[in-house]
Each structure stands twice: as structure tokens, then as C-alpha cells.
C-alpha positions as CSV (number, residue, x, y, z in Angstrom):
1,M,-83.8,81.8,-3.6
2,D,-82.6,82.3,-0.4
3,R,-79.1,80.9,0.0
4,K,-79.0,81.0,4.2
5,C,-82.0,79.2,4.5
6,I,-80.8,76.4,1.6
7,L,-77.8,76.2,3.9
8,A,-78.9,76.5,7.3
9,K,-78.6,73.2,8.2
10,N,-74.5,72.6,7.1
11,N,-73.1,71.0,10.6
12,R,-70.7,68.5,8.5
13,I,-69.0,69.8,5.6
14,V,-66.6,69.3,2.9
15,V,-64.4,71.1,1.4
16,K,-62.6,69.9,-1.4
17,A,-59.2,72.1,-2.4
18,G,-57.9,71.9,-6.1
19,T,-55.0,71.5,-7.4
20,R,-54.6,75.6,-8.5
21,T,-55.9,76.6,-4.7
22,L,-53.1,74.5,-3.0
23,T,-50.0,75.1,-5.3
24,D,-48.4,78.4,-6.8
25,E,-47.7,78.7,-10.7
26,N,-45.0,76.4,-10.8
27,L,-47.3,73.8,-9.1
28,R,-44.9,73.6,-5.9
29,L,-46.9,73.6,-2.9
30,D,-48.0,76.5,-1.8
31,E,-47.6,77.4,2.3
32,K,-49.8,80.3,2.5
33,R,-52.2,79.0,0.1
34,I,-52.9,75.9,2.4
35,G,-52.2,78.0,5.6
36,N,-55.4,79.4,4.4
37,L,-57.6,76.5,4.0
38,V,-56.1,75.2,7.5
39,R,-57.5,78.5,9.0
40,Q,-60.7,78.6,7.2
41,T,-61.1,74.9,8.4
42,M,-60.1,75.6,11.9
43,A,-62.5,78.9,11.9
44,L,-64.9,76.3,11.0
45,K,-64.6,73.8,13.0
46,K,-64.7,76.6,16.2
47,E,-68.2,77.3,15.2
48,G,-68.8,73.8,16.1
49,H,-69.0,72.4,12.0
50,E,-67.5,69.5,11.1
51,V,-64.8,69.6,8.5
52,I,-63.5,67.0,6.0
53,I,-60.9,68.1,3.5
54,V,-61.0,66.3,0.3
55,S,-57.3,67.3,-1.1
56,S,-55.7,67.2,-4.4
57,G,-52.4,68.6,-5.2
58,A,-50.2,65.2,-4.5
59,I,-48.9,64.5,-8.4
60,A,-48.5,68.0,-8.7
61,A,-46.1,67.9,-5.4
62,G,-44.2,65.0,-7.0
63,I,-43.3,65.9,-10.1
64,S,-42.2,69.5,-8.6
65,Q,-40.2,67.5,-5.7
66,L,-38.9,64.9,-8.9
67,G,-37.5,67.9,-10.9
68,L,-39.6,66.8,-13.8
69,K,-40.6,70.0,-16.2
70,H,-43.5,68.5,-17.5
71,R,-46.4,66.1,-16.2
72,P,-45.9,62.6,-17.2
73,K,-48.2,60.7,-19.2
74,D,-48.0,57.0,-18.0
75,I,-49.3,55.8,-15.1
76,N,-46.7,54.4,-13.5
77,T,-44.6,57.7,-13.3
78,L,-48.0,59.5,-12.5
79,Q,-48.2,56.8,-9.5
80,A,-44.5,57.8,-8.8
81,C,-44.9,61.5,-8.6
82,A,-47.9,60.4,-6.6
83,A,-46.4,58.5,-4.0
84,V,-43.5,61.2,-3.1
85,G,-46.1,63.9,-3.6
86,Q,-48.4,63.0,-1.2
87,S,-46.0,62.2,1.7
88,A,-45.0,65.7,1.0
89,L,-48.7,67.4,0.8
90,M,-49.4,65.5,4.2
91,K,-46.3,67.1,6.2
92,K,-47.2,70.5,5.0
93,Y,-51.2,70.0,6.3
94,D,-49.4,68.3,9.6
95,D,-47.5,71.5,10.1
96,L,-49.9,74.1,9.2
97,F,-52.7,72.0,11.5
98,A,-50.2,71.3,14.3
99,K,-49.8,75.3,15.0
100,S,-53.1,75.2,16.3
101,G,-53.1,72.3,18.0
102,Q,-55.0,70.3,15.7
103,K,-54.7,66.7,14.8
104,T,-55.2,65.3,11.4
105,G,-55.5,62.0,9.9
106,Q,-55.0,60.8,6.3
107,V,-57.3,58.9,4.1
108,L,-56.7,57.3,1.1
109,L,-59.7,56.0,-0.9
110,T,-60.5,53.9,-4.4
111,R,-63.7,53.5,-6.0
112,D,-63.9,50.2,-4.7
113,D,-64.4,51.5,-1.3
114,F,-67.5,53.2,-2.4
115,A,-68.9,50.6,-4.5
116,D,-69.1,47.6,-2.2
117,R,-71.8,48.2,0.7
118,A,-70.3,47.0,3.7
119,R,-66.7,48.5,2.8
120,F,-68.9,51.7,2.6
121,L,-70.7,51.4,5.4
122,N,-67.2,50.9,7.1
123,L,-66.0,54.0,5.7
124,R,-68.6,56.0,7.4
125,N,-68.2,54.1,10.8
126,T,-64.2,55.2,10.4
127,F,-64.9,58.9,9.6
128,N,-67.6,59.1,12.3
129,A,-64.9,58.0,15.1
130,L,-62.6,60.2,13.5
131,L,-65.0,63.5,13.6
132,K,-66.3,62.3,17.0
133,M,-62.2,62.5,18.3
134,G,-62.2,65.8,16.6
135,V,-59.7,64.9,14.2
136,V,-59.9,66.8,10.4
137,P,-59.9,64.4,8.2
138,I,-57.9,64.6,5.0
139,I,-58.8,62.6,1.8
140,N,-56.8,61.7,-1.6
141,E,-57.4,58.9,-4.2
142,N,-55.0,56.3,-3.5
143,D,-53.3,57.2,-7.0
144,S,-50.2,54.9,-5.9
145,V,-52.1,52.5,-6.6
146,A,-55.4,52.9,-7.9
147,V,-55.5,51.3,-12.2
148,A,-57.7,52.8,-14.6
149,E,-60.4,50.3,-13.7
150,I,-61.1,51.4,-10.0
151,K,-59.8,54.9,-10.3
152,F,-62.8,58.2,-9.7
153,G,-60.5,60.1,-12.6
154,D,-60.5,63.4,-10.6
155,N,-61.1,64.1,-7.1
156,D,-64.2,66.4,-7.7
157,T,-66.4,62.9,-8.5
158,L,-64.1,61.6,-5.0
159,A,-65.4,64.7,-3.0
160,A,-69.0,64.5,-4.4
161,Q,-68.8,60.4,-3.2
162,T,-67.0,61.3,-0.5
163,A,-70.1,63.6,0.6
164,V,-72.8,61.2,0.0
165,S,-70.6,58.3,1.9
166,L,-70.9,60.4,5.0
167,E,-74.1,62.3,4.9
168,A,-72.6,65.8,4.4
169,D,-74.8,68.8,4.9
170,L,-72.5,70.7,2.0
171,L,-69.7,70.6,-0.4
172,I,-67.8,73.5,-0.9
173,M,-65.8,73.2,-4.1
174,L,-62.3,74.9,-4.3
175,S,-61.2,75.9,-7.9
176,S,-58.9,78.6,-9.8
177,T,-62.5,80.5,-10.8
178,D,-65.3,82.2,-9.0
179,G,-67.8,79.7,-10.2
180,L,-69.9,78.9,-13.2
181,H,-69.8,82.3,-16.0
182,T,-72.4,82.6,-19.4
183,Q,-68.8,82.3,-21.0
184,D,-65.7,81.8,-20.4
185,P,-64.1,84.7,-17.9
186,T,-60.0,84.3,-18.9
187,R,-61.5,84.9,-22.4
188,T,-63.9,87.4,-22.8
189,K,-65.0,90.0,-20.2
190,K,-68.8,89.3,-21.3
191,A,-68.8,86.4,-19.0
192,T,-71.3,86.6,-16.1
193,P,-71.2,85.0,-13.6
194,I,-74.5,82.0,-12.7
195,R,-74.5,82.2,-8.8
196,T,-77.7,79.5,-8.6
197,V,-78.3,76.2,-10.7
198,Q,-81.6,74.4,-10.3
199,D,-81.4,72.2,-13.4
200,I,-78.2,71.2,-14.5
201,K,-78.9,70.3,-17.8
202,E,-79.5,74.2,-18.4
203,V,-75.7,74.9,-18.0
204,E,-74.1,71.4,-19.2
205,K,-72.9,73.1,-22.4
206,L,-70.5,75.0,-20.1
207,A,-68.9,72.3,-20.0
208,E,-64.8,72.0,-20.9
209,G,-62.2,69.6,-21.3
210,K,-59.1,69.3,-18.9
211,S,-58.0,71.7,-16.3
212,R,-55.0,73.9,-18.1
213,H,-53.2,74.2,-15.1
214,G,-51.9,70.8,-13.2
215,G,-55.3,69.1,-12.4
216,V,-57.3,66.7,-14.2
217,G,-61.0,68.6,-13.2
218,G,-62.3,70.9,-15.1
219,I,-65.9,72.5,-15.4
220,K,-66.8,68.7,-16.9
221,S,-66.0,67.4,-13.6
222,K,-67.3,69.3,-11.5
223,L,-70.7,69.4,-13.3
224,E,-70.6,65.6,-12.9
225,A,-69.9,66.0,-9.2
226,A,-73.0,68.5,-9.1
227,K,-75.1,66.0,-10.3
228,I,-74.3,63.4,-7.8
229,T,-74.4,66.1,-4.8
230,M,-77.9,67.3,-6.3
231,K,-79.8,64.1,-6.4
232,A,-78.5,63.1,-3.2
233,G,-80.0,66.0,-1.8
234,I,-76.7,67.5,-0.6
235,P,-75.7,71.5,-1.7
236,L,-72.8,72.2,-3.7
237,V,-71.0,75.5,-3.5
238,F,-68.5,75.9,-6.5
239,V,-65.8,79.2,-5.7
240,D,-62.7,80.6,-6.2
241,G,-60.6,78.7,-3.5
242,N,-58.0,81.6,-3.4
243,A,-60.8,84.5,-2.6
244,V,-60.6,86.1,0.9
245,N,-62.1,83.6,3.4
246,V,-64.5,82.3,0.5
247,I,-64.8,78.8,2.6
248,L,-66.4,81.1,5.3
249,K,-68.3,82.9,3.0
250,A,-69.9,80.1,1.4
251,A,-70.8,78.2,4.8
252,S,-72.6,81.3,6.1
253,G,-75.2,81.4,3.1
254,E,-73.2,84.0,1.2
255,E,-73.4,84.8,-2.2
256,V,-70.5,83.7,-3.8
257,G,-69.4,81.0,-6.3
258,T,-71.9,78.9,-8.0
259,L,-74.8,77.3,-5.4
260,F,-75.9,74.1,-7.3
261,V,-79.7,73.4,-5.2
262,P,-80.0,70.2,-4.0
263,A,-83.2,68.3,-4.9
264,K,-85.0,66.3,-2.0
265,E,-83.1,63.9,-0.3
266,H,-83.2,60.4,-1.1
267,S,-82.8,56.8,1.4
268,D,-79.1,55.8,1.9
269,R,-79.6,53.2,-0.1
270,D,-81.1,54.8,-2.8
271,V,-77.9,57.1,-2.8
272,W,-75.6,53.8,-2.6
273,M,-77.7,52.2,-5.6
274,R,-77.4,55.1,-7.5
275,F,-73.8,56.8,-7.5
276,S,-71.4,54.5,-5.4
277,G,-72.3,50.8,-5.9
278,R,-70.6,49.0,-8.6
279,P,-73.0,46.1,-10.3
280,K,-72.0,42.8,-9.9
281,G,-73.9,41.7,-13.2
282,K,-76.6,42.5,-15.4
283,V,-80.4,41.6,-15.8
284,S,-81.6,42.1,-18.9
285,V,-85.7,42.2,-19.7
286,D,-88.7,42.7,-22.3
287,E,-90.4,45.7,-22.8
288,G,-93.1,44.6,-21.1
289,A,-91.0,44.1,-17.7
290,K,-89.4,47.3,-18.4
291,K,-92.9,49.7,-18.7
292,A,-93.5,47.7,-15.7
293,L,-90.8,48.6,-13.9
294,L,-90.5,51.9,-14.9
295,S,-94.5,52.6,-14.0
296,G,-93.0,52.5,-10.7
297,G,-93.8,50.7,-7.5
298,K,-93.5,46.9,-9.4
299,S,-91.1,44.0,-8.6
300,L,-88.9,42.1,-11.4
301,L,-90.7,38.8,-11.5
302,P,-88.9,35.7,-14.1
303,S,-91.6,36.0,-16.8
304,G,-89.8,39.6,-18.0
305,V,-85.9,38.0,-18.3
306,T,-84.4,37.5,-20.8
307,G,-81.0,37.7,-20.3
308,V,-78.3,37.5,-17.1
309,E,-74.8,38.6,-17.3
310,G,-71.8,38.7,-14.7
311,S,-70.7,36.7,-11.4
312,F,-73.3,37.5,-8.4
313,K,-74.7,36.3,-5.3
314,K,-78.0,36.8,-3.6
315,G,-78.2,40.3,-2.1
316,D,-75.7,41.9,-4.6
317,L,-76.5,45.5,-6.7
318,V,-77.0,44.5,-10.4
319,S,-78.2,46.7,-13.2
320,V,-81.2,46.2,-15.6
321,A,-81.1,46.6,-19.3
322,D,-83.6,46.2,-21.6
323,E,-83.6,44.8,-25.1
324,R,-81.4,47.4,-26.7
325,G,-79.1,47.1,-23.7
326,C,-79.2,50.4,-22.3
327,D,-79.2,50.2,-18.7
328,F,-82.5,52.0,-16.6
329,A,-82.7,50.5,-13.0
330,R,-80.5,49.1,-10.8
331,G,-81.3,46.6,-7.8
332,I,-80.7,44.3,-5.0
333,I,-81.3,40.7,-6.6
334,N,-83.0,37.9,-4.8
335,L,-80.7,35.6,-6.6
336,G,-77.5,34.0,-7.3
337,R,-76.5,33.9,-11.1
338,K,-76.5,30.2,-11.3
339,D,-80.6,30.1,-9.9
340,A,-81.3,33.3,-11.8
341,D,-80.5,31.6,-14.9
342,K,-82.4,28.4,-14.0
343,I,-85.7,30.9,-13.9
344,K,-85.5,33.5,-16.7
345,G,-88.4,34.0,-18.7
346,A,-90.5,30.8,-16.1
347,Q,-94.2,32.0,-15.0
348,T,-94.2,32.8,-11.0
349,K,-96.5,29.4,-10.6
350,D,-93.5,27.6,-11.7
351,I,-90.6,28.7,-9.0
352,K,-90.9,26.4,-6.6
353,A,-91.0,23.5,-8.9
354,L,-87.5,25.2,-10.3
355,L,-86.3,26.0,-7.1
356,G,-87.8,24.9,-3.7
357,E,-90.3,25.8,-1.3
358,T,-88.3,29.1,0.0
359,S,-87.7,30.7,-3.3
360,K,-88.9,34.0,-3.5
361,K,-91.0,35.1,-6.8
362,E,-89.4,38.2,-7.4
363,V,-85.8,38.8,-9.1
364,I,-85.5,42.0,-7.8
365,H,-88.2,43.3,-5.1
366,H,-89.7,46.5,-5.8
367,D,-88.4,48.2,-2.4
368,N,-84.7,47.1,-3.7
369,I,-85.3,48.9,-7.2
370,I,-83.6,52.3,-8.1
371,L,-84.8,53.8,-11.4
372,L,-81.6,55.8,-13.5
């Protein structure tokens, strides 16, 4: 498989820098390593690329600055570390980019910024404006305020969501290892690199738990990120962030790290419904309705609805579940919660009598449904 062909269109590039690519062995910000990222970013810009950086390292930097010997476990102390470390991290970026006359813009995000469709589109417009002005956006999760319900949990997922939101052409993920291997390369010399992945299921067994080096990521989180980008039609290259000129090599299609080959591109709205939007409610359906939806091209009619949950209004994203409670689809609903309750199980001919002449006969139109 020709990498150069797959990566030929890569005008807009998201680069995700993990904690270990930005800090030394004591988790202190490493100016040389950050400078290496800055230098390669500037080289990409000179070649005509747009570059967005998703940066880890804020919590690790805060831990170091506050003189803590171990990573805290409670959320409040971690958030305090993030607040202290984020300032130090951005100052380092600003100082190093300024040497090349480059402006940067800090953007702190939570899941809510992607979950709401209007905010999702506004976020894209903001980034487009920054890039048009030649600014390098630097993104991190807003750890100082995010609680469990709205946290990504790791910047690998944030990077994937960012790539999808900004319609990026390529995501380069910098880590402390040279992509995927058949076994853990730190434990055995028999480990061989995996250069290309086309089916994520074939490598899921390689997933490990937490990172051993101060981050919350690991192979598992990178594979979850790859699932998102592959289905969204965006190639992802997972590389050793400390290798010489690895960002430039990855962008040019050289055989470095592991390339996750994207599937066919989906529409913008389908991508949002599948990966970014958070359902406001749930519609349960019977087996007949499930079969009809899974067959493709069919709308969800009131007669197949068996239950409604949540607080939603017309035009909101909802999940669709089967009789066992398993979600198998998502869609934009044509009714608010109150009206959906009124017509569940009703025949199409009775809808006008229940809701009025202008009511639509579909609970969710087939154009607004995506299967999971």
C-alpha cells in the first residue's frame, strides 16, 4: 500500500504531542523537545501546510512546578496542577514560536464543545479564522474545569475529535514508541513494527492500559482515536515523537511509525452524529423497526417505537435502542419528548389526529439516521 498516495492530500495537519514528547524523565518541560516540535511545525507551514497542535503536558508541568513527587489521584488537585502547568506550557510554546515570528493561539476544550452541533460548527469557524490569519492553534483539554461527565479522559481522543471537527487531512500522533508492534518492544526483542493497519480489530489485542510515563494515554487510547479517524476518512500516523524529523517524514509519506488507513469519507453531519454529538435522549424500538432500520433507507415510524427517555426537543440528536436496551443507531428526531410520548406505538394514519395537520409522519427520517 502506497503511503505517499494515501497522504498526498494533507494540507491541514493535526499534530498531537504526548506528555513524553514534551517533558524530560522527571516530567519537567523539556525546551529541546518542545523546540523540536516547533521547528518541524514551522517547516510544515513553509511548505504550505496548516498545522494545529493538540498538546498534552499541562498536568505534568504543574506537578513539577508545584514540587509534587507523585501524580495526584484526586480530581481537584489534578485540576490545580493543570491550571499551573497550562500557563507554563503555553509560555514555553509562545517563547519558542516567537523566535520564528510565529503567533500562537491557545484553545481549551471539553467534550461539550463537540457534543452540541451549533458549538461544533462555531468551533470550526473559529479555527478556520485563526488558520486564515496564519496562527498556530494550540489545543488542550480544559482540565482545570472539566468534570468526569465532560472530560475526554485523554488527549488522544481530543486529537481525533479535533481532526474530525476541523476536517483535517491527517492526524500525526507523537508518542514515546515507534508506532504499534507485535509485542511490547520494551520487554522483548522479538517485537516487530506494524507499519500499516486497515482493520482496527486485528490489532485491538495489543491494547494496554495506562501509560507508564505520566500521561493517561496508552495503546488503548490511541486505538480508540484511530477508530474515530478511520471511520471519518482521516489517516492517522502514530510515531515516536522524539525521532529525528519524524513529523516531516510522516507528513511526506515516509515509512515511519504505524499508518491507520482511513475508510471512505462520511458526510460532515454523519461524522458529527457518530463521533461528536451527545444524544439528548433515547428512543426504544421493537424488533421489526430495528430490522427495517438496519436494512437501510428506512425511516423510524411511530408504530415501531416502544419507549422514550430523556429531555429533548425537535431537532435534537437521540440514540435508538433495541428491546434489550442496546444502542444501534442515532438520529435527529422530528419531535420533542412530549409529542414523542403521545405517538409511540401509533399507526401513521392516526398521527394527524394526535398532533395536528402539520406533523411529520416519521419520528426520525431515514436521511437523519446513522447506524452504529
